[in-house]
BAGUSE-458424 format. One line per 8 residues: number of its first residue (from 1); for each residue x, y, z of N, C-alpha, C. Coordinates in steps of 0.1 Angstrom, whole numbers, plus 5000, padded with zeros to 4 digits. Example, Ala and Ser with C-alpha at 12.3 -4.5 7.8 and 13.67 -1.06 7.14 Angstrom:
REM residues 2
1 = 5132 4943 5078 5123 4955 5078 5132 4967 5078  5128 4978 5071 5137 4989 5071 5129 5000 5079;
***
This chain:
REM residues 182
1 = 5008 4988 5000 5000 5000 5000 5009 5012 5000  5020 5012 5007 5029 5023 5008 5035 5026 4994  5039 5016 4987 5044 5018 4974 5034 5023 4964  5022 5018 4964 5012 5023 4955 5009 5038 4959  5008 5041 4972 5005 5054 4976 5016 5064 4971  5029 5059 4972 5040 5068 4968 5039 5070 4953  5037 5060 4946 5036 5061 4931 5024 5071 4927  5013 5068 4933 5001 5077 4930 5004 5091 4935;
9 = 5010 5092 4946 5014 5106 4952 5022 5113 4942  5032 5106 4935 5040 5113 4925 5031 5118 4913  5021 5110 4909 5012 5114 4898 5004 5126 4903  5000 5126 4915 4992 5138 4920 5001 5151 4920  5014 5149 4924 5023 5160 4924 5025 5166 4910  5026 5157 4900 5027 5161 4886 5015 5168 4881  5003 5163 4884 4991 5169 4880 4990 5183 4887  4994 5185 4899 4993 5197 4906 5002 5208 4900;
17 = 5013 5204 4894 5022 5213 4888 5018 5218 4874  5008 5211 4868 5004 5215 4855 4998 5229 4855  5000 5236 4844 4995 5250 4843 4980 5251 4844  4973 5241 4840 4958 5241 4840 4952 5235 4853  4961 5233 4863 4956 5226 4875 4949 5235 4885  4950 5248 4882 4944 5258 4892 4929 5260 4889  4921 5249 4889 4907 5250 4887 4901 5243 4899  4888 5247 4902 4881 5241 4913 4881 5226 4912;
25 = 4877 5221 4900 4876 5206 4898 4889 5199 4900  4900 5204 4895 4913 5197 4896 4918 5198 4911  4917 5209 4917 4922 5211 4930 4914 5203 4940  4901 5202 4939 4893 5194 4948 4896 5179 4946  4898 5175 4933 4901 5161 4930 4914 5158 4936  4924 5166 4935 4937 5164 4941 4936 5162 4956  4929 5171 4962 4927 5170 4977 4920 5157 4981  4910 5153 4973 4902 5141 4976 4911 5129 4975;
33 = 4919 5129 4965 4928 5117 4962 4938 5116 4974  4944 5128 4978 4953 5127 4989 4947 5123 5002  4935 5127 5004 4927 5123 5016 4925 5108 5016  4921 5103 5005 4918 5088 5004 4931 5080 5005  4942 5085 5000 4955 5078 5002 4959 5078 5017  4957 5090 5023 4960 5091 5037 4952 5082 5046  4939 5081 5043 4930 5073 5050 4933 5058 5049  4940 5054 5038 4943 5041 5036 4956 5036 5042;
41 = 4963 5046 5048 4976 5043 5054 4976 5046 5069  4987 5044 5075 4988 5046 5090 5000 5054 5093  5000 5060 5104 5012 5067 5109 5017 5079 5101  5030 5081 5100 5036 5092 5093 5032 5092 5078  5031 5080 5072 5027 5080 5058 5013 5086 5056  5004 5082 5065 4990 5088 5064 4990 5103 5066  4998 5107 5076 4998 5121 5079 5003 5130 5067  5012 5125 5060 5017 5132 5048 5006 5135 5038;
49 = 4998 5125 5035 4988 5127 5025 4976 5135 5031  4973 5133 5043 4961 5140 5049 4965 5155 5050  4978 5157 5054 4983 5171 5055 4981 5178 5041  4985 5171 5031 4984 5177 5017 4969 5180 5014  4961 5170 5017 4946 5173 5014 4941 5184 5022  4945 5185 5035 4940 5196 5044 4944 5210 5038  4957 5211 5034 4962 5223 5029 4955 5227 5016  4953 5217 5008 4946 5220 4995 4931 5224 4997;
57 = 4924 5217 5006 4911 5221 5009 4910 5236 5014  4919 5239 5023 4920 5252 5029 4923 5263 5018  4932 5259 5009 4935 5268 4998 4923 5270 4989  4916 5260 4986 4904 5260 4977 4894 5269 4984  4891 5268 4996 4881 5276 5003 4886 5291 5003  4898 5293 5005 4903 5307 5005 4902 5313 4992  4905 5306 4981 4903 5311 4967 4888 5313 4965  4880 5304 4969 4865 5306 4967 4860 5318 4974;
65 = 4866 5321 4986 4861 5333 4994 4865 5346 4986  4877 5346 4980 4881 5358 4973 4874 5359 4960  4872 5348 4953 4866 5348 4940 4853 5340 4940  4841 5347 4940 4828 5341 4942 4824 5332 4930  4831 5334 4919 4828 5325 4907 4837 5313 4906  4846 5311 4916 4855 5300 4915 4848 5287 4918  4840 5286 4928 4833 5274 4931 4821 5272 4922  4817 5260 4918 4805 5258 4910 4792 5263 4917;
73 = 4791 5261 4930 4779 5265 4937 4782 5264 4952  4772 5268 4960 4774 5268 4975 4775 5254 4980  4767 5244 4974 4768 5231 4979 4782 5225 4977  4789 5229 4967 4803 5224 4965 4812 5229 4976  4810 5241 4980 4818 5247 4991 4815 5239 5004  4802 5236 5006 4799 5228 5018 4806 5215 5018  4806 5208 5006 4813 5196 5004 4828 5196 5008  4834 5207 5003 4848 5209 5006 4850 5211 5021;
81 = 4841 5218 5028 4842 5220 5042 4841 5207 5050  4832 5198 5044 4830 5185 5051 4843 5177 5049  4849 5177 5038 4862 5170 5036 4873 5175 5045  4873 5189 5046 4883 5195 5055 4881 5190 5069  4868 5189 5073 4865 5184 5087 4870 5170 5088  4869 5162 5078 4874 5148 5078 4889 5148 5080  4896 5157 5073 4911 5158 5074 4914 5162 5088  4908 5171 5094 4911 5176 5107 4909 5165 5118;
89 = 4897 5158 5116 4895 5146 5125 4905 5135 5124  4909 5133 5111 4920 5123 5109 4933 5126 5115  4935 5139 5117 4948 5144 5123 4947 5145 5138  4935 5142 5143 4933 5143 5158 4929 5157 5162  4926 5166 5153 4922 5180 5156 4907 5180 5157  4901 5173 5167 4887 5172 5168 4879 5185 5170  4885 5193 5178 4878 5206 5181 4876 5214 5168  4887 5214 5159 4886 5222 5147 4877 5214 5137;
97 = 4877 5201 5138 4868 5193 5129 4853 5196 5133  4850 5197 5146 4836 5200 5150 4833 5214 5146  4842 5223 5146 4839 5237 5142 4835 5237 5127  4842 5229 5119 4838 5229 5105 4824 5222 5103  4822 5211 5110 4808 5205 5109 4798 5215 5113  4800 5222 5124 4790 5232 5129 4788 5243 5119  4798 5247 5112 4797 5258 5102 4788 5253 5091  4789 5241 5087 4781 5236 5076 4767 5234 5081;
105 = 4765 5229 5093 4752 5226 5099 4744 5239 5101  4751 5250 5103 4744 5263 5104 4736 5266 5092  4741 5261 5080 4735 5263 5068 4725 5252 5064  4729 5240 5067 4721 5228 5064 4719 5219 5076  4711 5223 5086 4711 5216 5099 4705 5202 5098  4697 5199 5087 4690 5186 5086 4697 5176 5078  4710 5178 5074 4718 5169 5066 4722 5157 5075  4716 5146 5073 4718 5135 5082 4733 5130 5082;
113 = 4738 5129 5070 4752 5125 5069 4762 5134 5076  4759 5147 5076 4767 5156 5083 4765 5155 5098  4753 5152 5102 4750 5150 5117 4758 5138 5121  4758 5127 5113 4765 5115 5117 4780 5117 5117  4785 5125 5108 4799 5128 5108 4803 5136 5120  4795 5145 5124 4798 5153 5136 4798 5145 5149  4787 5136 5150 4786 5127 5161 4798 5117 5161  4802 5113 5150 4814 5104 5149 4827 5111 5153;
121 = 4828 5124 5150 4840 5131 5154 4840 5133 5169  4829 5135 5175 4829 5136 5190 4832 5122 5196  4827 5112 5190 4829 5098 5195 4844 5095 5194  4850 5097 5182 4864 5095 5180 4873 5103 5190  4869 5115 5192 4876 5124 5202 4875 5117 5216  4864 5112 5219 4862 5105 5232 4871 5093 5233  4873 5085 5223 4881 5074 5223 4896 5078 5224  4900 5087 5215 4914 5091 5214 4919 5098 5227;
129 = 4910 5106 5233 4915 5114 5245 4910 5108 5258  4903 5096 5257 4896 5091 5268 4888 5101 5276  4880 5108 5268 4873 5120 5272 4858 5117 5273  4853 5115 5285 4839 5112 5287 4829 5123 5282  4834 5136 5283 4825 5147 5279 4823 5146 5264  4833 5142 5256 4832 5141 5242 4822 5130 5239  4823 5119 5246 4813 5108 5244 4799 5112 5247  4797 5120 5257 4784 5125 5261 4779 5134 5249;
137 = 4787 5142 5244 4783 5151 5232 4780 5143 5220  4787 5132 5218 4784 5123 5207 4770 5117 5208  4766 5114 5221 4753 5108 5223 4742 5118 5223  4744 5129 5231 4734 5139 5234 4734 5151 5224  4745 5153 5217 4746 5165 5209 4753 5176 5216  4754 5187 5208 4761 5199 5214 4757 5211 5206  4761 5223 5211 4758 5236 5206 4744 5240 5206  4738 5242 5218 4724 5245 5219 4721 5258 5211;
145 = 4709 5258 5205 4704 5269 5197 4693 5276 5205  4688 5287 5199 4678 5295 5205 4665 5287 5208  4662 5277 5200 4650 5269 5202 4652 5258 5212  4664 5258 5218 4667 5248 5229 4672 5235 5223  4672 5233 5210 4678 5220 5204 4692 5223 5201  4700 5212 5200 4714 5212 5197 4716 5213 5182  4725 5221 5177 4729 5222 5163 4734 5209 5159  4743 5203 5167 4748 5189 5164 4740 5180 5173;
153 = 4732 5172 5166 4722 5164 5172 4727 5153 5182  4737 5146 5178 4742 5135 5186 4734 5122 5182  4739 5111 5186 4734 5098 5182 4719 5096 5186  4715 5102 5198 4701 5100 5202 4692 5106 5192  4693 5118 5189 4684 5124 5179 4685 5119 5165  4698 5115 5161 4700 5109 5148 4691 5096 5147  4691 5088 5158 4684 5076 5158 4669 5079 5157  4664 5089 5163 4650 5093 5163 4646 5097 5149;
161 = 4654 5105 5143 4651 5110 5129 4652 5098 5119  4662 5090 5120 4663 5078 5111 4651 5069 5113  4647 5067 5125 4635 5058 5128 4623 5064 5122  4621 5077 5123 4609 5084 5117 4609 5082 5102  4621 5084 5096 4622 5083 5082 4619 5068 5077  4624 5059 5085 4622 5045 5082 4607 5041 5082  4599 5047 5091 4585 5044 5093 4576 5050 5083  4582 5059 5075 4573 5066 5064 4568 5055 5054;
169 = 4557 5058 5048 4552 5049 5038 4561 5048 5026  4562 5036 5020 4570 5034 5008 4565 5044 4997  4574 5050 4990 4570 5059 4979 4567 5073 4983  4567 5075 4996 4565 5089 5002 4578 5096 5001  4579 5105 4992 4592 5112 4990 4593 5126 4997  4582 5129 5005 4583 5141 5013 4593 5140 5024  4601 5151 5026 4611 5150 5037 4604 5149 5051  4611 5143 5060 4606 5142 5074 4605 5156 5080;
177 = 4594 5160 5085 4593 5173 5092 4599 5173 5106  4603 5184 5111 4608 5185 5124 4599 5179 5135  4586 5180 5133 4576 5174 5142 4577 5159 5142  4578 5153 5130 4580 5139 5128 4593 5134 5135  4603 5142 5135 4616 5138 5140 4615 5136 5155  4606 5144 5161 4605 5143 5176 4597 5131 5179;
***
């Protein structure tokens, strides 16, 4: 795996140096490939690729902030933020990872996959740091809002929402309402 990663890493370096590589599509692809390589390795080898991905995602977001036409759309920016949060969690920077997930959830609070990723980040933080408070946040959620509900739901609410969605009639394509979630 190390040899394959090294060879593919060289290919990624060559692609990154091409004059036409400074586009949203190419830079996000490079970051994603580096993240996937890093997630497939362990230790220092993994850190090298995840660090590359993290730097690339941060650079892409900075460019998109300066040039509003750089990103294809707002959803694409949210996707890059999610991948950046994955990089941060992979590097053990759980607090920064949670900040990224929270930033996305402020825009899209009902995205179940993001809620799951945020709960997983808290859970992983609890395991890595032997931190019971992080486990508690993974289960109960965090970041209370004006309505009294948590921005990050935690596994309890995720399970309630998933259960409500499961009980819907087949062929019913309407989204689950907040009332149904409770």
